[in-house]
C-alpha positions in Angstrom: -2.2 -8.6 -67.1 -3.8 -5.2 -66.8 -2.6 -2.1 -65.0 -5.0 0.6 -63.8 -4.0 4.2 -63.2 -5.2 5.0 -59.7 -7.5 7.9 -59.1 -6.0 10.9 -57.3 -6.6 11.2 -53.6 -5.5 14.8 -53.5 -4.8 17.5 -56.1 -3.1 20.9 -55.8 -4.9 23.4 -58.0 -3.1 26.4 -56.5 -1.8 28.9 -59.0 1.4 29.4 -57.0 4.0 26.8 -56.2 7.8 26.7 -56.0 10.0 23.9 -57.1 13.6 22.9 -56.3 15.5 20.2 -58.1 19.0 19.0 -57.3 21.2 16.8 -59.5 24.6 15.2 -58.9 27.3 15.5 -61.5 28.4 12.2 -62.8 27.5 10.3 -59.6 26.2 7.3 -61.4 29.5 7.0 -63.4 31.3 6.2 -60.1 29.2 3.0 -59.7 29.2 2.2 -63.5 33.0 2.3 -63.7 33.2 0.0 -60.7 31.1 -2.6 -62.6 33.6 -2.7 -65.4 36.8 -2.5 -63.5 36.2 -4.3 -60.2 35.0 -7.6 -59.0 31.3 -8.2 -58.3 31.8 -7.9 -54.6 33.5 -4.5 -55.0 30.8 -3.4 -57.3 28.1 -4.4 -54.9 29.9 -2.5 -52.1 30.2 0.6 -54.3 26.5 0.4 -55.1 25.6 0.1 -51.4 27.8 3.1 -50.6 26.2 5.1 -53.3 22.7 4.1 -52.2 23.6 5.2 -48.7 24.7 8.5 -50.0 21.4 9.1 -51.8 19.4 8.0 -48.8 21.2 10.5 -46.5 20.3 13.2 -49.0 16.6 12.2 -48.9 16.6 12.0 -45.1 18.1 15.5 -45.0 15.3 16.8 -47.3 12.5 15.3 -45.2 14.1 16.4 -41.9 14.2 20.0 -43.2 10.7 19.9 -44.5 9.4 18.5 -41.2 11.2 21.3 -39.3 9.2 23.9 -41.4 5.8 22.5 -40.3 4.1 22.9 -43.7 1.8 19.8 -43.3 1.4 17.9 -46.6 1.7 21.0 -48.9 4.6 19.5 -50.7 5.5 16.8 -53.2 8.7 14.8 -53.3 10.1 12.6 -56.1 13.5 11.1 -56.6 15.1 11.6 -60.0 17.7 8.9 -59.9 20.7 11.1 -59.2 18.8 13.7 -57.2 15.3 14.8 -56.2 12.5 17.2 -57.1 10.4 19.0 -54.4 7.4 21.2 -55.1 5.8 23.4 -52.3 2.5 25.2 -52.3 2.2 26.4 -48.7 1.6 30.1 -48.0 5.3 31.1 -48.1 6.3 28.4 -50.6 9.3 30.4 -52.1 10.9 30.8 -48.7 10.2 27.2 -47.9 11.7 26.1 -51.2 14.8 28.2 -50.5 15.3 26.8 -47.0 15.1 23.2 -48.3 17.4 24.0 -51.2 19.9 25.6 -48.8 19.8 22.5 -46.5 20.5 20.3 -49.5 23.4 22.6 -50.5 24.9 22.4 -47.0 24.4 18.6 -46.8 26.1 17.9 -50.1 29.1 20.1 -49.3 29.7 18.2 -46.0 28.8 14.6 -46.9 32.0 12.5 -46.7 31.1 10.3 -49.6 30.4 13.3 -51.8 33.7 14.9 -50.8 35.7 11.6 -51.2 34.4 11.1 -54.7 34.4 14.8 -55.7 30.7 14.7 -56.6 29.6 18.1 -57.9 25.9 19.2 -58.0 23.5 21.9 -59.2 20.3 23.2 -57.7 17.6 25.0 -59.6 14.6 26.9 -58.3 11.5 28.3 -60.0 8.1 29.6 -59.0 5.0 29.0 -61.2 1.8 27.1 -61.5 1.5 23.4 -61.0 -0.9 20.5 -60.6 0.0 17.7 -58.2 -1.7 14.4 -58.9 -1.3 12.4 -55.7 -2.2 8.7 -55.6 -2.2 6.2 -52.7 -1.7 2.8 -54.4 1.0 2.9 -55.6 1.9 5.9 -53.5 3.2 8.5 -56.0 3.1 12.2 -56.7 2.9 13.3 -60.3 3.8 16.9 -61.0 2.3 18.7 -64.0 3.0 22.2 -65.2 5.9 24.4 -66.2 7.3 24.9 -62.7 9.3 21.6 -62.4 10.5 21.7 -66.0 11.8 25.2 -65.6 13.6 24.4 -62.3 15.2 21.4 -64.1 16.4 23.6 -66.9 17.8 26.1 -64.4 19.7 23.3 -62.7 21.2 22.1 -66.0 22.2 25.7 -66.8 24.5 25.7 -63.7 26.8 23.4 -65.6 27.5 26.3 -68.0 28.7 28.5 -65.1 31.2 26.1 -63.5 34.3 27.6 -65.1 33.4 31.2 -65.0 35.5 33.3 -62.4 34.6 36.9 -63.5 32.4 37.5 -60.5 31.8 35.8 -57.2 28.2 35.0 -58.4 29.4 33.3 -61.6 30.1 29.9 -60.1 26.9 29.1 -58.1 25.5 25.8 -57.2 22.1 27.3 -56.3 20.4 29.3 -58.9 16.8 30.7 -59.2 14.7 32.5 -61.8 13.4 36.0 -61.8 9.9 34.6 -61.1 11.2 33.0 -58.0 13.0 36.2 -56.9 9.9 38.3 -57.3 7.8 36.1 -55.1 10.6 35.4 -52.6 11.3 39.2 -52.0 7.8 39.6 -50.5 9.0 37.3 -47.7 12.4 38.8 -47.0 13.7 41.7 -45.1 15.3 44.7 -46.8 18.8 43.5 -45.8 18.1 40.0 -47.1 16.8 41.4 -50.5 20.1 43.2 -51.0 22.0 39.9 -50.8 20.3 38.6 -54.0 22.8 38.8 -56.8 22.2 38.6 -60.6 24.3 36.1 -62.5 26.1 38.4 -64.9 23.9 39.0 -68.0 22.8 35.4 -68.4 19.3 34.6 -69.5 17.7 31.2 -69.9 15.4 30.8 -72.9 12.7 28.3 -72.8 9.7 27.5 -75.0 7.3 28.6 -72.2 5.9 31.8 -73.7 8.3 34.2 -72.0 10.0 35.7 -75.1 12.6 37.7 -73.1 13.9 34.6 -71.3 14.4 34.1 -67.6 17.0 36.2 -65.7 18.9 34.2 -63.2 20.0 35.0 -59.6 21.7 33.5 -56.6 22.9 34.3 -53.1 26.5 34.5 -51.9 27.5 31.1 -50.4 27.6 32.4 -46.8 24.1 33.8 -47.1 22.7 30.5 -48.6 23.9 28.7 -45.4 21.8 31.0 -43.2 18.7 29.3 -44.5 20.0 25.8 -44.1 19.1 25.3 -40.5 
């Protein structure tokens, strides 16, 4: 049996793109524990409930993207316990923020997430990317530092969950200085003032930026403004 890698039907060579990645904290353990402690029927029910939870998240993402009328200037991939979206439309940082905010609001209100106390983190970054899009099988491959950095930012939110020094120190939605710079061009003066640095934290990656990435967030009430 041989497998052929399909040729791309579309590629994004744009220098600018913005990525958001969301990951649930320990969501798969809920189902895994059921498989060891409950009957097969109960495990299957738990798996169906968890699958329904993830599908509601994906529907939320696509509904928000559709509302923004950006055509096909985006890539979507599920990551098992979350999803990755990359945007390269004209105002991609703002598009990315709006989708991330919709995800944030959805996960805070989803009954399954609340019942099972599922936490989550959301990371955003702006940078270059190459999207390799295929038709059969239909799949978007994302190359470049933008997705990897967004993922590292999302993981970094785990380090902030117990910090109570400042209101910004327990965020779910975090973005890099790169994202901030490009986003500010699309915001009003009042909106810019809402961007808050996360203490003195920096995220160090092996991406050629020796000084590391400064991290930022919005107050929760301001994040919700972009959700609808």
